C-alpha positions in Angstrom: 2.9 39.3 9.4 -0.7 38.2 9.2 -2.6 34.9 9.4 -5.3 36.3 7.2 -5.0 35.1 3.6 -3.7 37.9 1.3 -5.4 38.7 -2.0 -2.3 40.3 -3.5 1.4 40.4 -2.6 4.0 42.8 -4.0 5.8 46.0 -3.3 4.7 49.5 -2.4 6.9 52.1 -4.0 7.3 55.8 -3.2 10.2 57.4 -5.1 13.2 55.3 -4.3 11.7 53.7 -1.2 10.2 50.2 -1.8 8.8 47.8 0.8 6.9 44.5 0.6 3.2 44.7 1.3 0.1 42.5 1.2 -3.5 43.4 0.5 -6.0 41.7 2.8 -9.8 41.8 2.4 -11.4 44.3 4.8 -15.0 43.0 4.4 -16.6 39.5 4.5 -19.8 37.9 3.5 -19.3 34.9 5.9 -22.4 35.8 7.9 -24.6 36.4 4.8 -27.2 33.8 3.8 -26.4 32.3 0.4 -28.8 30.3 -1.8 -28.1 27.5 -4.3 -30.3 27.3 -7.4 -32.1 24.0 -7.5 -34.2 21.9 -9.8 -37.7 22.3 -8.4 -38.6 18.8 -9.4 -35.5 16.8 -8.3 -34.3 19.4 -5.6 -30.8 18.8 -6.9 -28.4 21.8 -7.5 -28.0 23.1 -11.0 -25.0 24.7 -12.6 -24.6 27.4 -15.3 -23.1 26.8 -18.7 -22.1 28.8 -21.7 -24.4 27.9 -24.6 -23.7 28.5 -28.3 -26.6 30.7 -29.4 -26.5 29.2 -32.9 -26.2 25.5 -32.1 -27.8 25.5 -28.7 -25.0 23.2 -27.4 -22.7 23.8 -24.4 -19.2 25.2 -25.1 -16.3 23.8 -23.1 -13.9 26.2 -21.3 -11.0 25.4 -23.7 -13.2 26.4 -26.6 -14.3 29.8 -25.2 -12.6 33.0 -26.3 -13.2 36.7 -25.7 -14.8 38.6 -28.6 -15.5 42.3 -29.3 -18.5 43.1 -31.4 -17.6 45.6 -34.1 -20.8 45.2 -36.1 -24.0 43.2 -35.4 -23.0 39.6 -35.1 -19.5 40.4 -36.3 -16.7 39.9 -33.7 -13.0 40.3 -33.3 -11.4 37.4 -31.4 -8.9 38.3 -28.7 -6.7 35.4 -27.5 -5.6 35.3 -23.8 -1.9 35.6 -24.9 -2.7 38.8 -26.8 -4.5 40.4 -23.8 -1.6 39.3 -21.5 0.9 41.4 -23.6 -1.0 44.6 -22.6 -0.7 44.1 -18.8 1.4 46.7 -17.2 5.0 45.7 -16.2 4.2 46.9 -12.7 2.0 43.8 -12.1 3.4 43.4 -8.6 4.1 47.0 -7.7 1.8 49.4 -5.8 3.1 52.8 -7.0 2.4 55.9 -5.0 2.1 58.9 -7.4 0.6 61.8 -5.3 -0.9 62.8 -2.0 -4.2 64.6 -1.4 -6.5 65.8 1.3 -9.0 63.0 2.1 -11.8 65.6 2.1 -11.2 66.1 -1.6 -12.2 62.5 -2.4 -16.0 62.5 -2.8 -17.9 59.5 -1.7 -19.1 58.5 -5.2 -15.5 57.8 -6.2 -14.9 55.3 -3.3 -15.3 51.6 -4.0 -14.3 48.6 -1.9 -11.9 48.9 1.1 -8.9 46.6 1.7 -6.3 46.4 4.5 -2.7 47.0 3.6 0.0 45.3 5.8 3.7 44.8 5.6 4.6 41.6 3.7 7.4 40.6 6.2 9.5 41.9 9.1 12.0 43.7 6.8 9.1 45.8 5.4 7.8 46.9 8.8 10.0 49.9 9.3 9.6 51.6 5.9 5.9 50.8 6.0 5.5 52.4 9.5 7.5 55.4 8.4 5.2 56.1 5.5 2.1 55.5 7.6 3.2 58.0 10.3 4.3 60.6 7.7 0.8 60.5 6.2 -0.8 60.6 9.6 1.3 63.7 10.6 0.6 65.6 7.4 -3.0 64.6 7.2 -2.6 63.4 3.7 -3.7 60.2 1.8 -1.8 58.6 -1.0 -3.0 58.2 -4.6 -1.5 55.1 -6.1 -2.0 52.6 -8.9 -1.9 48.8 -8.7 -2.8 45.9 -11.0 -5.6 43.8 -9.5 -7.6 41.1 -11.3 -6.0 41.9 -14.7 -6.9 45.6 -14.5 -4.9 48.6 -13.4 -6.8 50.3 -10.6 -6.4 53.7 -8.9 -6.5 53.5 -5.2 -6.5 55.7 -2.1 -4.3 54.7 0.8 -4.8 56.1 4.3 -3.3 55.4 7.8 -5.5 53.1 10.0 -4.3 52.0 13.4 -1.1 50.0 13.0 -1.6 49.5 9.3 -3.3 51.2 6.3 -6.6 51.0 4.5 -6.6 50.9 0.7 -9.8 51.9 -1.1 -10.4 51.2 -4.8 -11.4 54.3 -6.7 -13.8 54.8 -9.5 -12.7 57.0 -12.4 -14.6 60.0 -13.6 -15.8 58.0 -16.7 -17.4 55.4 -14.4 -19.5 58.0 -12.5 -22.8 59.3 -13.8 -22.6 63.1 -13.5 -24.6 64.4 -10.6 -26.2 66.9 -12.9 -28.1 64.1 -14.7 -29.4 62.7 -11.4 -30.4 66.0 -9.8 -31.5 68.3 -12.6 -35.1 67.2 -12.6 -35.5 68.2 -8.9 -35.7 71.9 -9.8 -35.2 74.4 -7.0 -38.0 74.1 -4.4 -38.5 76.9 -2.0 -37.8 75.9 1.6 -39.3 77.7 4.5 -36.4 78.7 6.8 -38.7 78.2 9.8 -39.3 74.6 8.9 -35.5 74.2 8.3 -35.0 75.3 11.9 -37.3 72.6 13.2 -35.6 69.9 11.0 -32.3 71.1 12.4 -33.5 70.6 15.9 -34.6 67.1 15.2 -31.2 66.3 13.6 -29.3 67.8 16.6 -31.4 65.5 18.9 -30.3 62.4 16.9 -26.6 63.2 16.6 -24.4 60.3 17.8 -21.0 58.7 17.1 -20.4 56.4 14.1 -20.6 52.8 15.4 -20.9 50.2 12.6 -21.2 47.4 15.3 -24.8 48.6 15.8 -25.7 48.2 12.1 -28.4 45.5 11.6 -29.6 43.9 8.4 -33.3 43.4 9.1 -33.8 41.7 5.7 -31.1 39.1 6.6 -32.8 38.5 10.0 -36.1 38.0 8.3 -34.6 35.5 5.9 -33.2 33.5 8.8 -36.7 33.6 10.4 -38.3 32.4 7.2 -35.8 29.5 6.8 -36.3 28.5 10.4 -40.1 28.6 10.1 -40.0 26.4 7.0 -37.7 24.0 8.8 -39.7 23.7 11.9 -43.2 24.4 10.6 -43.6 27.6 12.7 -45.6 30.6 11.4 -43.6 32.6 8.9 -42.5 36.2 9.8 -45.1 38.9 9.1 -44.4 41.0 5.9 -43.3 44.6 6.5 -46.0 47.2 6.0 -45.8 49.2 2.8 -44.6 52.8 3.6 -46.9 55.6 2.6 -45.8 59.1 1.5 -47.0 61.7 4.0 -45.3 65.0 2.9 -48.4 67.1 1.9 -48.3 69.0 5.2 -44.6 69.3 6.0 -45.1 71.9 8.8 -47.6 69.7 10.6 -45.4 66.6 10.3 -42.4 68.5 11.6 -44.3 69.8 14.6 -45.5 66.3 15.3 -41.9 65.1 15.1 -40.9 67.7 17.6 -43.5 66.4 20.1 -42.4 62.8 19.6 -38.8 63.8 20.3 -39.8 65.9 23.3 -38.5 69.1 21.8 -39.8 72.6 22.0 -40.3 74.7 18.8 -37.6 77.2 18.0 -38.1 80.4 20.0 -39.8 83.1 18.1 -40.7 80.8 15.3 -44.2 79.6 14.4 -44.0 77.7 11.2 -46.7 78.3 8.7 -48.7 75.3 7.5 -47.8 75.0 3.9 -48.4 72.3 1.2 -45.1 71.0 -0.1 -44.4 71.4 -3.8 
């Protein structure tokens, strides 16, 4: 069904309905600059090795084994065959368990996206049926699948003629927001300044268009490489940003002028020092 190389091939199951599916990468690093680590003296590439901390000698792949540290410098050895026995039997089954509103899945739980496509012509009809049923009900599927020797929870949503499958983080993997935000306290925000900030936001509202995303650091890397190759002057370093939030009201008024906006009617924000 697709000329793109699949990362996984198996069956998607909902109740008694099963159809063949393939998982295809939805992102690529083909346009990203990659570096090799070189020996500065010889300019030859170097490679990484596993070194025995006790002897200082390299350890061949066949002599490497996983270990779990139970006490300092005391390990339990886990052989590959022992770990393989723990793999779920559904190694090649994408099992749909429940359906949810997409709005309930917070951004912090979303990981990498993948495309989901029918594995063959026979699978096209049941695949399309499930896709359209989810589209009509406005629901997304919660499912489990074994990828890279681990069982992963995923979210499946309709997307065009196919579906998109997003790996999900578990609650145990996410740092509670309370830990990150508690130190902020509860600052008092002047509603008049909020009005001005809202005007600026409204002025900059647009439609989501990822084709316009630019990686300025990547472009700077290309310029640096080209300058070293040709002897041209290197790109100028970016200026260090400076914090300027001591007079929020004044800064907001200046921003209104830059955007060509008039202050909110009946509002004259008081100049205050931010806390």
